[in-house]
C-alpha positions as CSV (number, residue, x, y, z in Angstrom):
1,M,-24.3,-5.1,-5.2
2,P,-21.2,-3.3,-3.8
3,K,-19.4,-1.1,-6.2
4,F,-17.1,1.9,-6.2
5,G,-17.2,4.7,-8.8
6,C,-13.8,5.9,-9.9
7,R,-13.2,9.5,-11.1
8,C,-12.1,8.0,-14.5
9,G,-15.7,6.8,-15.0
10,H,-15.0,3.1,-14.3
11,T,-17.2,1.3,-11.9
12,I,-15.2,-1.0,-9.7
13,S,-17.1,-4.2,-8.7
14,L,-16.5,-5.1,-5.1
15,V,-18.7,-8.2,-5.1
16,A,-16.0,-10.8,-5.1
17,A,-14.8,-11.7,-1.7
18,P,-11.9,-11.3,-1.3
19,S,-11.9,-8.4,-3.8
20,P,-8.8,-8.1,-5.9
21,H,-9.4,-4.3,-5.9
22,E,-9.5,-3.8,-2.1
23,A,-6.9,-3.9,0.7
24,S,-6.4,-2.6,4.2
25,L,-3.9,-0.1,5.5
26,I,-2.7,0.2,9.0
27,S,0.2,2.3,10.5
28,A,3.0,0.5,12.3
29,P,2.1,2.0,15.8
30,D,-1.6,1.1,15.2
31,F,-0.6,-2.4,14.2
32,D,1.3,-2.8,17.5
33,E,-1.7,-1.6,19.5
34,L,-4.0,-3.9,17.5
35,C,-1.7,-6.9,18.3
36,N,-1.7,-5.9,22.0
37,R,-5.5,-5.7,22.1
38,R,-6.0,-9.0,20.2
39,T,-3.6,-10.8,22.5
40,A,-5.3,-9.4,25.6
41,A,-8.8,-10.3,24.4
42,V,-7.7,-13.9,23.3
43,D,-5.9,-14.4,26.6
44,A,-9.1,-13.3,28.5
45,F,-11.2,-15.7,26.4
46,L,-8.8,-18.6,27.0
47,A,-8.7,-17.9,30.7
48,A,-12.5,-18.0,30.8
49,V,-12.5,-21.3,29.0
50,R,-9.9,-22.7,31.5
51,N,-11.9,-21.4,34.5
52,G,-15.2,-22.9,33.3
53,K,-16.6,-19.4,32.5
54,R,-16.8,-19.7,28.7
55,D,-20.6,-19.2,28.6
56,D,-20.3,-16.0,30.7
57,W,-17.6,-14.7,28.4
58,V,-19.5,-15.5,25.3
59,T,-22.6,-13.8,26.7
60,D,-20.6,-10.6,27.5
61,F,-18.8,-10.6,24.2
62,Y,-21.8,-11.2,21.9
63,G,-24.4,-9.6,24.1
64,R,-26.6,-12.7,23.9
65,P,-26.8,-16.1,25.6
66,P,-24.3,-18.7,24.6
67,F,-24.9,-20.5,21.3
68,D,-23.1,-23.2,19.3
69,I,-19.9,-21.6,18.2
70,S,-16.4,-23.1,18.1
71,D,-13.5,-21.6,20.0
72,G,-11.7,-20.9,16.7
73,S,-14.7,-18.9,15.5
74,V,-14.8,-16.9,18.7
75,I,-11.0,-16.1,18.4
76,D,-11.6,-15.1,14.7
77,D,-14.4,-12.7,15.9
78,I,-12.1,-11.3,18.6
79,I,-9.4,-10.6,16.0
80,T,-11.9,-8.9,13.7
81,R,-13.6,-6.9,16.4
82,E,-10.4,-5.5,17.8
83,D,-9.3,-4.0,14.5
84,V,-10.5,-0.4,14.9
85,F,-7.5,0.9,13.1
86,S,-7.4,-0.4,9.5
87,L,-8.5,1.8,6.6
88,Q,-9.8,0.5,3.4
89,I,-7.9,1.0,0.1
90,T,-9.6,0.6,-3.3
91,N,-7.6,0.4,-6.5
92,C,-9.1,1.2,-10.0
93,P,-8.0,-1.5,-12.4
94,E,-8.5,0.9,-15.4
95,C,-6.5,4.0,-14.4
96,G,-4.6,2.9,-11.3
97,R,-6.0,5.5,-9.0
98,L,-5.9,4.6,-5.3
99,Y,-8.7,5.6,-2.9
100,R,-7.9,5.6,0.8
101,Q,-10.6,5.7,3.4
102,R,-10.2,8.8,5.6
103,K,-11.5,7.2,8.8
104,Q,-12.6,3.7,9.6
105,G,-16.4,3.3,9.3
106,V,-16.8,6.6,7.3
107,N,-17.6,6.7,3.6
108,E,-15.1,9.4,2.8
109,W,-12.1,8.8,0.5
110,D,-8.9,10.5,-0.6
111,C,-7.9,9.9,-4.2
112,F,-4.3,9.4,-5.4
113,V,-3.3,9.4,-9.1
114,P,-0.2,7.5,-10.2
115,E,2.5,9.6,-11.7
116,P,3.2,8.9,-15.4
117,A,6.1,6.5,-16.0
118,P,9.4,8.2,-16.8
119,E,10.3,8.2,-20.5
């Protein structure tokens, strides 16, 4: 069961998908690069389909022989795989702390505490 322990002592459940306590963060330049990568990969897949090379492309992409998968699912997998930029954000619903992943794929987090509301 995925969960995240906040410094306030609250255990944040991350079981629900999508989780109301999680988000992704990506910088503007990284988002531009992500869009360029996704577009190039989708273009390559569509060219392979047009040229009758879909099975070869699927084998290269998934590292296994072709299997029953729709073109839409392949494109969704391309979009997901190309995102090497997004960092996870977790928000504590009890105290409002935000946790930002330091690096994608690494379980290290920076903690940010909200400032008190002005009186």
